[in-house]
N, C-alpha and C positions, 0 to 999 in steps of 0.2 A: 295588329291586335288591339292597340289603344284606340284606333279610329273606330273599329267595330264595337268595342266596349262603350265608347262615348256615344255612339249612335243609338245603342240599345237602352242606355240609362233613362233617357227622356220618355220612352214609350212603355217599357216593361216594368218600371218602378214608379209610375206616376202616383200610385196610391200609397206609397211608402216614403214620405218626404225625408225622414231621418236617414234611412239607408241610402236613398237617392243622393242626399247631400254628402254623405260620407264617401260614396264612390266617386262623385264629382270631384271632391277634394283630392282623393287618392290619384285619380287619373290626371287631374290638373297639375298636381305636383310632379307626376311622371313626365308629362309633356315639358314642364319647366326644366327638368333634368336633361332632357334631350335638346334644349335650346329652342324649342318651338313655343315661343312666348305668347303668340297670338292665340293659339289653341288653348294654352294653359289659362290665360286670363279669362277666356269665355267660360270655361268650366268652373273656375274659382269664383267668378262673379255670380254664376248660377248657384254654386254651393252656398255662398253667403245669403243669397236671396231665399233659398229654401230653408236655411237655418232660421231666418227671421220669421218665416211663416209658421214654424212648428210651435204648437202650444201644448203644454208649457215649454217655453224656450229653455234650452240648456246653455247657460252662459259659457261654460268651458268649451263646448263644441263650436259655438259661434266665434269665440275668441280664436280658436285654432284655425278656422276657415279664414277669418280676417287676417291672421298672421301670414298664412300662405298667400293670400291675395296681395298683402303688402310686399312679400318677397318678389313676386313676379312683376308688380308695378315698379319696384325699385330697379329690377333688371331692364325694364323698358324705359327707364329714366322718367317715369311719370311720378315725380317726387311728391308733389302736393297730395295726390290721392293715396300714395303709399304711406305717407306720414299719417294721414287721416285714418287709414286702416289699422296701422300699428297702435295709434293712441286709443282707438276704440277697443282694440284687443286688450291693451294694458289696463284700461279703466274697468273692463269686465272682470279681468283676473284679480285686480286689487280689491274689487268690491266683494269678493267671496270671503266668507268667514275664514279665519286663520286655519282652522282644522280641516277645511275643505279646499284650501287654496293649493293650486299646482305650481310650486315654486319653479320647477324646471320649465314649465310652459311660460311662466312670467319672464323668466330669464331669456328664453328664446325670443319673446316679443321685444324685450329691451335690446337684445342683440340686433334684431331686425331694424328697430328704430335707430339705433346707433349707426348701423351701416347705411341706412337711408340718409340720415343727417350728414354723414361724411360725404355721400354722393353729392349733396347740395353745397358742400364746402363749409358746413356749420360744425367745425371740428371740436370746439369747446363743448357744445351741447352733446355731440356724439360721444366724446370721452366720458361725460357724466353718465349717459345711458349704458355705455359698455362697462364701466366700472361697477354700476349697479348690478348688471347681469353677472359679472365675474364674482362679485361678493356672494350672490345667491348660489352660484355654482360651487364655489369653494366651500361654502357651508354644507351643501348637500352631497357633494361627491368627493371621495378621497382618491388620490392618485390620478392616473391617466383617465380622462373622460372626453368623449367626443364633443359635447357641448362646451366644456371648459376650453378645449383646444381651439374651437372655432372662435370663441370670444377673445382669447389671447391673441389670435391672429388678427382679428379686426382691430383690437386695441393697439397692437403694435403699429399697424398702418396709420391709425389716427394720431398716435403720439409722435410718429415721424413727421406727419404733415403739420403738426403743431410746432415743429422746429426743435424736437428733442431726440435726434437720431441715436445718441449714445444710450438713451433709456429705451428706445424702441427695439434695438437689435437683440438684447437679451430676452425681451418679451416674445419676439418672433422665434427665437431659438427654442424657447420653452414650448411654444406651440408645435414646432416641428418635432421636437423630441417626444412630446406627448403622442403625436400622431404615429411616430415610428414605433413607439412602445405598443400602440394599439394594433398596428397593421403589419409591422415587419416589412417584408418585401412585397406584400400583397397590394395591388393598386386599389386606391380608394379616392373618390373625388376631393374630399376635404384635405386629405394627405397631399395630393398633388397641388392643390391651391396653396397650402402652407409652404411647401417647398418653393413654389414660384415666388411667393411674397418674401421669403427669406432671401432668395436671389436678388430681388429688387433692393433690399437693404444692403446686401453685400456689394451690389453694383454702386450704390450711393457712396459707399466707403472706398470705391475704386479697387476693390478686390475682384478683378475681372475673372480670374481663374475659378474662384468659388462661385461667382455669379453664373458663369456659363455652365458649370457643372450642375448647379441647381436648376437652371432653366431647361437644360436638356433632359434631366431626370424627370422633371415635371411634365414636359411635352410628351415624352415616351409613355409615361403613365397615363396621361389623358388620352393618347391615341389608342391605348389598349382598352380604355373605358368607353370612349365616345366616338371612335372612328376618326376619319380624316377631316370632317367638316363640322365645326362646332364653334360657338363664340369663345369657349375656353382655349381651343387650339389656336385661334387667331390671336388671342391675348398672349399666349406663350410665344408664338412666332414674333410678335411685336417686341417682347422683352428680350428674346434672344438676339434680334436684330440690333437692339441698343448696344449690347455687349460687343457684337461683331463689329459694329461701327467704331466703337472706341478702341477696339484692337486693330483697326485699320483694314478690315476686310469689307470694303465698301460695296463690292459687287454682291457678296453674300448678304449683307445687311439690306441693300435695296430690294433684292429678291424676296427676302423674308417680309419686309414691310409691305410690299405690293401684294403678296399672297394674303397677308393678314387683312389688308384693306379691302380686297375683293371679297373675301369671306365675310367680313363684317357688314359690308354694304348689302350682300345677298341675304344675310340672316337677320340683320337688325334694322335695315333701312339706312338712309343717309343721315338723318337728324338724330344722332346718338352720340353720347360722350366717347364711346370706344372708337368710333370713326374719326371724331375730331382729334382724339389723342394720337391715333396712328398718322393722320395727316400732319400733325405737328412734328412727330418724330421723323417722318419722311422729309418734311421741309428742312429739318436740321441736317439730314444727310445730303440733300441737294445743295444746301448752303456750304457744307464742309467740303464738297467736291467742286465748288466754284460755280455752281449753276444758280446764281443769285436771283435772277428774275423768276425762274421757276420756283425757287424756294419761297420768295415773297408771295407769289400767287397761291401756292399750296398752303402757306401759313394763314393767309387771309381767308381761304376756304375753311380752315379749322376754326378761325375766330368767328366766322359767320355762323357756324353750327353752334358753338358755345353761346354766342349771344342769343340765338333763337331758343336754346334750352334754358338759359339763365339770364333773363332780361335785366335783373338787378346786379348788385355786387356779387362777384364770384371769384374764388382764387384762380380758377383755370382761365377765365377771361382776362384777369389781371396779368397772369403769366404770359399769355400770348401777346397782349399789348406790349409788354416789356420786350419780348423777343423781336416783334416787328419794329418797334422803335429803335432798337440797337442796330438792326439790319439797315434801316434807313440812315442811321448815322454813317455806317460804312459806305452806303451809296451816296453820301454827301447831300442827301435831301433833308436838310436840317429842320425845315419847317414841319415836314411830315413826322420826322423823328420826335420833335418836341411834343406834338399833339399826342402821339401814342404813349410816350414815356410819362408825360404829366398825368394823363388819364389813368394809366396803370398804377402810378405811385399814389394818386389820390384814392383809388379804389382799395389798394392794399392798406393804406392808413385807416380807412373806414372799417376794413375787415379785421385788421390785426393790431391796431394801436401804433406804438412807436418803436418797439424793440424786436420785432420779428425778423428772422433772416430774409424773408421775402422783401421787406422794406429795404434792407441793405442792397439786395440785388437791383431794385429799381433805382436807388440812389447812386450806386456805382455806375450804372449805364447813363444816368442823367449827368453825372460828373464828367463822363467821357464826352457827352454832347456839349457840355458847357466849356470844356477845354477846346473842343473843335471850333466853337463859336467865340472863343477868346473872352469868356466870362469867368475869369480866373478866380476871383474871390468867391463866387457862387460855387464853382467847381471844388474849391478847397473845402468849403463847408460840407458839401454833399459827400465828397470822398471820405473826409474824416468821420462823419457820422456813420457811413457805411462800414468803415473799418472797425469802429467801436462796437457796432451791433454784431458783426461777424466774429470778432475776437471773443466776445462774451458767449456767443452761441456755439462756436466751433473751437478754434484755438488761434493763437497769434501766428502759427506757422501754416495755416490753411492757405491754399492757393487763392481762395476768394478774398481773403484779407489782403493778399499780395496784389490782386486786381485793384482794390480800393487804394492801396498805397501807391500803385503805379499812376493812377489818375491824380492822386495828391501830389506826387512828384512832378507830373506834367504841369499842374496848376502853379506850383512853386516856381518852376522854370519860367512860366509865362509872366510871373511877377518879379522875375529877376533874381530870385533867391537860389542861385545855381548850386552852391555847395550842398544845401539841404535837399535840393531836388535830386542831385546825383546820388546822394546817400540812399534816398528812398527808392529811386529807380533801379539801382544796382542790387539792393537787398531784395526787392520784389522780383527782379529778373532771375535771381538765383532760385527762388521758389517756383516761379512760373515755368522755368525750363527744366526743373527736376521732377515736378509733380505730373505724373501721366494723366491725371484727371483734368488738367487745365485745358480750357477751350483754346484751340490754336489762335483764334482772333486776338485773344488777350496777350499772348506772347508777341504777336506781330505788333500790336499797339505799343507794348512796352519798348520794343526795339525802335519803333518810330519815335517815341518820346525821347529816348536816349540820343538818337541821331539829331533830333531837333535841339536838344539841350546843348550838344557840342557845337552845333552851328551857331546857336545864340551866343554861346561863350566866345567863340572866335570873333563873331561880329561885334561883340562888346569889347574886344581887344583886352580881355582879362588875362591874368596869368594862368598858366596851366594848372588845373586842379590836381590835388594830390590826395584825394580821399582814400584811395585803396590801391594796392598793387594789382588787384585782380580786376581792374577796370576793363570793360569791354568797349573798345573803340570801333566805330563803324569801319567796315572794310572798303 
């Protein structure tokens, strides 16, 4: 029906450009909802062109078409042109006299711009745009509202990416509660999206039961709405696979990842952030199941896509650089590891400054490399800085802080400070072995560091240490 309608618009309404543009925008938005982004963009491009021809031009109508065009360009990862469309829409809307300004439409444009900036990794700018949208919506709408719920959802994701998870979770819960108040048990696209994003935040907090429940509810709702093949279904499968992997269901996780990847490549093409993200997740599964060579090849495929999409500094590029660097440490290819880790750390410093949790992640892995290459003073500095950043952002009992302390302990052992090293290694071991969210590699490294400490102690012919009764000796 859409295809027939789209074919008739150009011929039967050629003399009525305003109606023609309105229908082009309507059909373009419908194609977008079906995940058919190429058809959607063609119609929305044409709608914008027709709006510009109309004399006198209607700024509100042109802004609406530009906003819809920005939406599909964002979904296609054409961020530069999407930003241009949104900013043109916002300028048109703000230029209207106050008594004629459509605040709801302006808020939607701010939401679109914020979402697009987040897609580029420009999270601080995205937060500003989203908070502006939310302020407009809070002023205009009382109680549960679709636009407010969407903005809350986008803001929760951005706040989380800015390293403030404890602030992000209640924002996302409010978004889901608002959608549930609006729709009850009825399936609705934004409702399904909000449930999915809440699952992501629950997953980050290692609440796997709540996360899996949220992902399965979201996927079931999206299948009722969208059928079996859609980018949103692929995204849901990807997220579910993450939980299954962390719960130890590796076969189920790999199957879900590969289904998602095939669907994304068919619908979105290969050069798309969603494809790169799924490749990254699949690489971690391959790594966790001992298929290191396959994992490195898959992760480099992911990195290549991200670099093509984001040729400058970008958080996703930095994240993959950090991952690959750590895996090269484990493969004992220290030269390669150093190149990836140093590039990732430098990029993150340019992006985030000095105190972001992502900086700590890079520093912790760099400290592990420095221990492996016996640069103990440098390792000590890197590990301590990582621990300070993570403690401030998370808590002193976080497993990530324990990873940094474990590397610090290994550096102290290398410097011959055995008692201080043992205290840190045993304390970090207790957290790493009890927290289900810990990556297994870090537990293994901690045990390796302890084994090495006791060998060094014996080789130095020192008296037996008596730090704690609960000492774990190598078997």
